[in-house]
Residue frames as a rotation matrix with the C-alpha (Angstrom) as fourth column:
MET 1
0.209 0.152 -0.966 -7.28
-0.879 -0.405 -0.254 -1.29
-0.429 0.902 0.049 19.61
HIS 2
0.811 0.108 0.575 -7.45
0.062 0.962 -0.267 -4.46
-0.581 0.253 0.773 17.49
PRO 3
-0.152 -0.977 0.148 -4.15
0.239 0.108 0.965 -5.50
-0.959 0.182 0.217 15.84
LYS 4
-0.214 0.065 0.975 -5.63
0.967 0.153 0.202 -5.41
-0.136 0.986 -0.096 12.37
GLU 5
0.851 0.502 0.154 -6.90
0.514 -0.857 -0.046 -1.84
0.109 0.118 -0.987 13.02
ARG 6
0.508 -0.768 -0.389 -3.38
-0.112 -0.507 0.855 -0.80
-0.854 -0.390 -0.344 14.27
THR 7
-0.390 -0.711 0.585 -1.85
0.557 0.324 0.765 -2.29
-0.733 0.624 0.270 11.18
ALA 8
0.213 0.563 0.798 -4.37
0.970 -0.218 -0.106 -0.53
0.114 0.797 -0.593 8.94
TRP 9
0.942 0.079 -0.327 -3.65
0.166 -0.954 0.248 2.82
-0.293 -0.288 -0.912 10.67
ALA 10
0.117 -0.983 -0.140 0.17
-0.023 -0.143 0.989 2.38
-0.993 -0.113 -0.039 10.33
TRP 11
-0.401 -0.294 0.868 -0.13
0.764 0.415 0.494 1.24
-0.505 0.861 0.058 6.74
LEU 12
0.548 0.691 0.471 -2.45
0.833 -0.503 -0.230 4.05
0.078 0.518 -0.852 5.71
ILE 13
0.823 -0.315 -0.473 -0.21
-0.068 -0.881 0.469 6.72
-0.564 -0.354 -0.746 7.29
CYS 14
-0.240 -0.934 0.263 2.83
0.163 0.228 0.960 5.14
-0.957 0.273 0.098 5.57
LEU 15
-0.241 0.132 0.961 0.97
0.938 0.286 0.196 5.09
-0.249 0.949 -0.193 2.22
LEU 16
0.827 0.552 0.106 -0.03
0.562 -0.807 -0.181 8.72
-0.014 0.209 -0.978 2.56
ILE 17
0.687 -0.612 -0.392 3.44
-0.254 -0.707 0.660 9.95
-0.681 -0.354 -0.641 3.37
VAL 18
-0.194 -0.915 0.353 6.08
0.059 0.348 0.936 7.84
-0.979 0.202 -0.013 1.58
PRO 19
-0.134 0.100 0.986 4.55
0.960 0.258 0.104 7.66
-0.244 0.961 -0.131 -1.96
THR 20
0.890 0.454 -0.028 3.62
0.444 -0.880 -0.166 11.32
-0.100 0.136 -0.986 -1.72
LEU 21
0.419 -0.833 -0.360 7.27
-0.251 -0.488 0.836 12.09
-0.872 -0.260 -0.414 -1.11
TYR 22
-0.349 -0.560 0.752 8.20
0.476 0.586 0.656 9.91
-0.807 0.587 0.062 -3.99
PHE 23
0.254 0.561 0.788 5.69
0.966 -0.105 -0.237 11.51
-0.050 0.821 -0.568 -6.44
VAL 24
0.983 0.174 -0.061 6.51
0.179 -0.979 0.094 15.07
-0.043 -0.104 -0.994 -5.35
TRP 25
0.649 -0.760 -0.033 10.19
-0.661 -0.585 0.471 14.96
-0.377 -0.284 -0.882 -4.54
PHE 26
0.056 -0.750 0.659 12.09
-0.181 0.642 0.745 11.68
-0.982 -0.161 -0.100 -5.09
ARG 27
0.648 0.262 0.715 10.95
0.555 0.480 -0.679 11.17
-0.521 0.837 0.166 -8.69
ASN 28
0.894 -0.306 0.326 13.05
0.106 -0.563 -0.820 14.13
0.435 0.768 -0.471 -9.94
LEU 29
0.603 -0.744 0.287 15.90
-0.658 -0.261 0.706 13.69
-0.451 -0.615 -0.647 -7.52
ASN 30
0.707 -0.341 -0.620 18.88
-0.413 0.512 -0.753 12.12
0.574 0.788 0.221 -9.22
LEU 31
0.830 -0.360 0.426 20.71
-0.307 0.344 0.887 9.77
-0.466 -0.867 0.175 -6.85
MET 32
0.097 -0.809 0.580 22.94
0.485 0.547 0.682 8.42
-0.869 0.215 0.445 -9.61
PRO 33
0.355 0.229 -0.906 23.69
-0.359 -0.862 -0.358 11.23
-0.863 0.453 -0.224 -12.04
ASP 34
-0.631 -0.701 -0.332 25.57
-0.569 0.127 0.813 9.11
-0.528 0.702 -0.479 -14.66
SER 35
-0.921 0.379 -0.085 22.61
0.216 0.682 0.699 6.84
0.323 0.626 -0.710 -15.52
THR 36
-0.587 0.759 0.280 19.04
-0.747 -0.642 0.173 8.16
0.310 -0.108 0.944 -15.78
ASP 37
0.265 0.750 -0.607 17.32
-0.394 0.658 0.641 4.75
0.880 0.070 0.470 -15.65
LEU 38
-0.226 -0.350 -0.909 19.48
0.685 0.606 -0.404 3.45
0.693 -0.714 0.103 -12.76
GLY 39
-0.977 -0.094 0.189 18.87
-0.058 -0.742 -0.668 6.82
0.203 -0.664 0.720 -10.90
ARG 40
-0.228 0.970 0.080 15.13
-0.816 -0.235 0.527 6.55
0.531 0.055 0.846 -11.44
LEU 41
0.245 0.217 -0.945 15.26
0.135 0.958 0.255 2.91
0.960 -0.190 0.206 -10.18
ALA 42
-0.643 -0.556 -0.526 17.09
0.607 0.049 -0.794 4.01
0.467 -0.829 0.306 -7.10
ASN 43
-0.836 0.427 0.344 14.53
-0.509 -0.838 -0.197 6.74
0.204 -0.339 0.918 -6.52
LEU 44
0.169 0.931 -0.322 11.73
-0.668 0.349 0.657 4.15
0.725 0.105 0.681 -6.72
ALA 45
-0.091 -0.328 -0.940 13.62
0.353 0.872 -0.339 1.81
0.931 -0.363 0.037 -4.42
VAL 46
-0.895 -0.346 0.280 13.82
-0.052 -0.543 -0.838 4.28
0.442 -0.765 0.468 -1.59
PRO 47
-0.280 0.832 0.479 9.99
-0.957 -0.280 -0.073 4.45
0.073 -0.479 0.875 -0.87
LEU 48
0.452 0.477 -0.754 9.52
-0.459 0.849 0.262 0.79
0.765 0.228 0.602 -1.51
VAL 49
-0.368 -0.702 -0.610 12.23
0.361 0.496 -0.789 -0.13
0.857 -0.511 0.071 1.03
ILE 50
-0.885 0.089 0.457 10.74
-0.422 -0.568 -0.706 2.27
0.197 -0.818 0.540 3.60
MET 51
0.148 0.989 0.022 7.21
-0.942 0.134 0.306 0.79
0.300 -0.066 0.952 3.07
ALA 52
0.280 -0.066 -0.958 8.59
-0.070 0.994 -0.089 -2.68
0.957 0.092 0.274 3.41
LEU 53
-0.721 -0.657 -0.220 10.25
0.244 0.056 -0.968 -1.79
0.649 -0.752 0.120 6.70
VAL 54
-0.628 0.578 0.521 7.15
-0.766 -0.575 -0.287 -0.22
0.134 -0.579 0.804 8.03
ALA 55
0.408 0.793 -0.452 5.03
-0.719 0.585 0.376 -3.21
0.563 0.172 0.809 7.13
LEU 56
-0.012 -0.474 -0.881 7.56
0.301 0.838 -0.455 -5.63
0.954 -0.270 0.132 8.80
GLY 57
-0.900 -0.374 0.224 7.83
-0.081 -0.362 -0.929 -3.49
0.428 -0.854 0.296 11.85
VAL 58
-0.172 0.907 0.385 4.01
-0.981 -0.193 0.016 -3.35
0.088 -0.375 0.923 12.41
LYS 59
0.441 0.358 -0.823 3.84
-0.407 0.897 0.173 -7.14
0.800 0.259 0.541 11.70
LEU 60
-0.402 -0.743 -0.535 6.55
0.261 0.467 -0.845 -7.76
0.878 -0.479 0.006 14.30
VAL 61
-0.824 0.118 0.554 4.77
-0.518 -0.552 -0.653 -5.72
0.229 -0.825 0.516 16.89
ASN 62
0.233 0.969 -0.084 1.49
-0.921 0.247 0.300 -7.44
0.311 0.007 0.950 16.26
VAL 63
0.239 -0.245 -0.940 3.19
-0.031 0.965 -0.260 -10.86
0.971 0.092 0.223 16.50
ARG 64
-0.740 -0.645 -0.190 4.90
0.160 0.106 -0.981 -9.98
0.653 -0.757 0.025 19.72
ASN 65
-0.642 0.565 0.518 1.66
-0.767 -0.462 -0.446 -8.66
-0.013 -0.683 0.730 21.31
ALA 66
0.410 0.759 -0.506 -0.32
-0.710 0.614 0.345 -11.66
0.572 0.217 0.791 20.10
ASN 67
-0.026 -0.451 -0.892 2.21
0.187 0.875 -0.448 -13.96
0.982 -0.178 0.062 21.73
LYS 68
-0.914 -0.214 0.346 2.06
-0.240 -0.402 -0.884 -11.97
0.328 -0.890 0.316 24.97
LEU 69
-0.349 0.886 0.306 -1.74
-0.923 -0.268 -0.277 -12.14
-0.164 -0.379 0.911 25.06
GLY 70
-0.784 0.012 0.620 -2.14
-0.026 0.998 -0.052 -15.54
-0.620 -0.056 -0.783 23.55
ASN 71
0.241 0.969 0.058 -4.72
0.244 -0.002 -0.970 -14.46
-0.940 0.247 -0.237 21.00
ASP 72
-0.594 -0.580 -0.558 -3.49
-0.364 -0.425 0.829 -14.63
-0.718 0.695 0.041 17.47
ILE 73
-0.625 0.500 0.600 -6.55
0.727 0.653 0.214 -16.36
-0.285 0.569 -0.771 15.84
LEU 74
-0.898 0.422 -0.126 -8.75
-0.439 -0.833 0.336 -14.27
0.036 0.357 0.933 13.60
ASP 75
-0.496 0.813 0.305 -12.49
0.174 0.437 -0.882 -14.71
-0.851 -0.385 -0.358 14.03
GLU 76
-0.109 0.486 0.867 -15.19
0.957 0.288 -0.041 -14.60
-0.270 0.825 -0.496 11.50
ARG 77
0.803 0.389 -0.451 -15.64
0.347 -0.921 -0.177 -10.87
-0.484 -0.015 -0.875 11.88
ASP 78
0.059 -0.872 -0.486 -11.95
-0.357 -0.473 0.805 -10.15
-0.932 0.126 -0.340 11.06
GLN 79
-0.625 -0.298 0.722 -12.14
0.468 0.597 0.652 -12.54
-0.625 0.745 -0.233 8.05
LEU 80
0.255 0.830 0.495 -15.24
0.944 -0.103 -0.313 -10.76
-0.209 0.548 -0.810 6.72
ILE 81
0.725 -0.105 -0.681 -13.78
-0.045 -0.993 0.105 -7.25
-0.687 -0.045 -0.725 7.14
GLU 82
-0.314 -0.936 -0.161 -10.65
-0.301 -0.062 0.952 -8.41
-0.900 0.347 -0.262 5.29
ALA 83
-0.492 0.155 0.857 -12.60
0.764 0.549 0.339 -10.05
-0.418 0.821 -0.389 2.48
ARG 84
0.615 0.781 0.110 -14.71
0.737 -0.520 -0.432 -7.00
-0.280 0.347 -0.895 1.91
ALA 85
0.536 -0.536 -0.652 -11.83
-0.303 -0.843 0.444 -4.55
-0.788 -0.040 -0.614 1.96
SER 86
-0.494 -0.825 0.274 -9.77
-0.032 0.333 0.943 -6.77
-0.869 0.456 -0.191 -0.31
ALA 87
-0.083 0.591 0.802 -12.60
0.888 0.410 -0.210 -7.18
-0.453 0.695 -0.559 -2.79
VAL 88
0.897 0.419 -0.136 -13.06
0.327 -0.840 -0.433 -3.48
-0.296 0.344 -0.891 -3.28
ALA 89
0.301 -0.897 -0.325 -9.25
-0.461 -0.435 0.774 -2.80
-0.835 -0.083 -0.544 -3.28
HIS 90
-0.395 -0.396 0.829 -8.86
0.426 0.721 0.547 -5.61
-0.814 0.569 -0.116 -5.89
GLN 91
0.431 0.683 0.590 -11.39
0.860 -0.115 -0.496 -3.91
-0.271 0.722 -0.637 -8.18
ILE 92
0.901 -0.143 -0.410 -9.67
-0.147 -0.989 0.023 -0.63
-0.409 0.040 -0.912 -7.91
LEU 93
-0.079 -0.993 0.092 -6.30
-0.370 0.115 0.922 -2.13
-0.926 0.039 -0.377 -8.54
MET 94
-0.254 0.040 0.966 -7.61
0.713 0.683 0.160 -3.98
-0.653 0.730 -0.202 -11.59
ALA 95
0.828 0.546 0.125 -9.07
0.511 -0.643 -0.570 -0.72
-0.231 0.536 -0.812 -13.02
GLY 96
0.623 -0.692 -0.366 -5.71
-0.512 -0.714 0.477 0.96
-0.591 -0.110 -0.799 -12.61
ILE 97
-0.381 -0.783 0.492 -3.83
-0.085 0.559 0.825 -1.96
-0.921 0.272 -0.280 -14.20
ILE 98
0.273 0.526 0.806 -6.27
0.858 0.245 -0.451 -2.04
-0.435 0.814 -0.384 -17.16
VAL 99
0.966 0.066 -0.248 -5.51
-0.045 -0.909 -0.415 1.57
-0.253 0.412 -0.875 -17.74
VAL 100
0.218 -0.975 -0.034 -1.75
-0.632 -0.168 0.757 0.91
-0.744 -0.143 -0.653 -17.49
GLY 101
-0.442 -0.433 0.786 -1.78
0.106 0.845 0.525 -2.32
-0.891 0.315 -0.328 -19.51
PHE 102
-0.073 0.519 0.852 -4.31
0.874 0.444 -0.195 -1.49
-0.480 0.731 -0.486 -22.23
VAL 103
0.886 0.452 0.101 -4.48
0.454 -0.803 -0.386 2.21
-0.093 0.388 -0.917 -22.70
MET 104
0.744 -0.578 -0.336 -1.08
-0.336 -0.758 0.559 3.73
-0.578 -0.303 -0.758 -21.75
PRO 105
0.130 -0.819 0.559 1.36
0.443 0.553 0.706 1.53
-0.887 0.156 0.434 -23.63
PHE 106
0.331 0.093 0.939 0.56
0.944 -0.015 -0.331 3.17
-0.017 0.996 -0.092 -26.88
SER 107
0.582 -0.082 0.809 1.51
0.237 -0.935 -0.265 6.71
0.778 0.346 -0.525 -25.81
ALA 108
0.935 -0.212 0.284 3.44
-0.346 -0.365 0.864 6.55
-0.079 -0.906 -0.415 -22.43
THR 109
0.033 -0.966 -0.256 7.06
-0.710 0.158 -0.686 6.15
0.703 0.204 -0.681 -21.68
ARG 110
-0.038 -0.081 -0.996 8.24
0.321 0.943 -0.089 3.22
0.946 -0.323 -0.010 -19.58
TRP 111
-0.929 -0.290 -0.232 8.67
0.316 -0.291 -0.903 5.47
0.194 -0.912 0.362 -16.42
GLU 112
-0.524 0.822 0.222 5.14
-0.820 -0.558 0.129 6.87
0.230 -0.114 0.967 -16.88
LEU 113
0.260 0.576 -0.775 3.86
-0.291 0.812 0.506 3.21
0.921 0.094 0.379 -16.92
ILE 114
-0.393 -0.474 -0.788 5.94
0.572 0.545 -0.613 2.36
0.720 -0.691 0.057 -13.83
ASP 115
-0.991 -0.012 0.137 4.77
-0.081 -0.755 -0.651 5.48
0.111 -0.656 0.747 -11.93
THR 116
-0.258 0.966 0.006 1.18
-0.886 -0.239 0.396 4.94
0.384 0.097 0.918 -12.83
THR 117
0.128 0.216 -0.968 1.32
0.118 0.966 0.231 1.27
0.985 -0.144 0.098 -11.79
PHE 118
-0.735 -0.476 -0.482 2.85
0.547 0.003 -0.837 2.30
0.400 -0.879 0.259 -8.48
PHE 119
-0.834 0.502 0.228 0.14
-0.549 -0.790 -0.271 4.96
0.044 -0.351 0.935 -8.03
ALA 120
0.092 0.905 -0.415 -2.63
-0.621 0.378 0.687 2.38
0.779 0.195 0.596 -8.76
ILE 121
-0.126 -0.181 -0.975 -1.13
0.493 0.842 -0.220 0.09
0.861 -0.508 -0.017 -6.13
VAL 122
-0.951 -0.300 -0.076 -0.95
0.233 -0.533 -0.814 2.86
0.204 -0.791 0.576 -3.66
VAL 123
-0.528 0.827 0.193 -4.60
-0.787 -0.562 0.256 3.92
0.320 -0.016 0.947 -4.18
ALA 124
0.204 0.594 -0.778 -5.84
-0.217 0.803 0.556 0.35
0.955 0.055 0.293 -3.98
GLU 125
-0.391 -0.469 -0.792 -3.94
0.631 0.489 -0.602 -0.11
0.670 -0.735 0.105 -0.66
CYS 126
-0.968 0.080 0.236 -5.23
-0.196 -0.830 -0.521 3.21
0.154 -0.551 0.820 0.74
VAL 127
-0.133 0.986 -0.099 -8.73
-0.800 -0.048 0.598 2.11
0.585 0.159 0.795 0.00
HIS 128
0.065 0.029 -0.997 -8.13
0.208 0.977 0.042 -1.18
0.976 -0.210 0.058 1.58
SER 129
-0.738 -0.485 -0.470 -6.80
0.570 -0.075 -0.818 0.29
0.362 -0.871 0.332 4.74
ALA 130
-0.821 0.493 0.287 -9.54
-0.541 -0.833 -0.118 2.97
0.181 -0.252 0.951 4.92
LEU 131
0.118 0.915 -0.387 -12.31
-0.581 0.380 0.720 0.30
0.805 0.140 0.576 4.51
MET 132
-0.179 -0.237 -0.955 -10.70
0.597 0.745 -0.297 -1.87
0.782 -0.623 0.008 7.23
LEU 133
-0.959 -0.244 -0.142 -10.54
0.255 -0.533 -0.806 1.10
0.121 -0.810 0.574 9.55
ARG 134
-0.515 0.842 0.159 -14.20
-0.785 -0.538 0.308 2.09
0.345 0.034 0.938 8.86
ALA 135
0.185 0.538 -0.823 -15.30
-0.128 0.843 0.522 -1.51
0.975 0.009 0.224 9.48
TYR 136
-0.340 -0.365 -0.867 -13.51
0.711 0.503 -0.491 -1.75
0.615 -0.783 0.088 12.73
ARG 137
-0.999 0.029 0.021 -14.76
-0.035 -0.832 -0.554 1.71
0.001 -0.554 0.832 13.92
ASN 138
-0.479 0.872 -0.104 -18.36
-0.878 -0.472 0.081 1.52
0.022 0.130 0.991 12.62
GLY 139
-0.203 0.397 0.895 -19.00
-0.269 0.856 -0.441 -2.21
-0.941 -0.331 -0.067 12.57
ILE 140
-0.995 -0.095 -0.014 -20.21
-0.049 0.368 0.929 -4.37
-0.083 0.925 -0.371 9.73
HIS 141
-0.159 0.984 -0.085 -23.62
-0.541 -0.159 -0.826 -4.04
-0.826 -0.085 0.557 8.21
VAL 142
-0.738 -0.036 0.674 -24.86
0.362 0.822 0.439 -6.95
-0.570 0.568 -0.594 6.09
């Protein structure tokens, strides 16, 4: 399995599990009962830290394997796959941020804005990982 494909699988699984737990369970859990804003911030920090640890762990495994095998250079195919997946994910992220930045500020609370922004980022990253997996499995068609 290609290291970029392994990274996409790990990241997609992490993005499907951890933010789902946040939106379903963590968001209403009060870790700090005396302050609602601080408690909500702590609830948001938990999935972000877990996602950062998963990303760093996968990166360390890929670097270790690349050093063992001696091939850490990306070829043109890898760059094309990354560029196509990033372009689509960027468009989805911009659509979500436009909704958050131009539509929601007039009627939403600050935590609704934060949660919607987090959701837009998660959706864009899921699409990015899914497109990378599809390209590595099915190939690139110009």
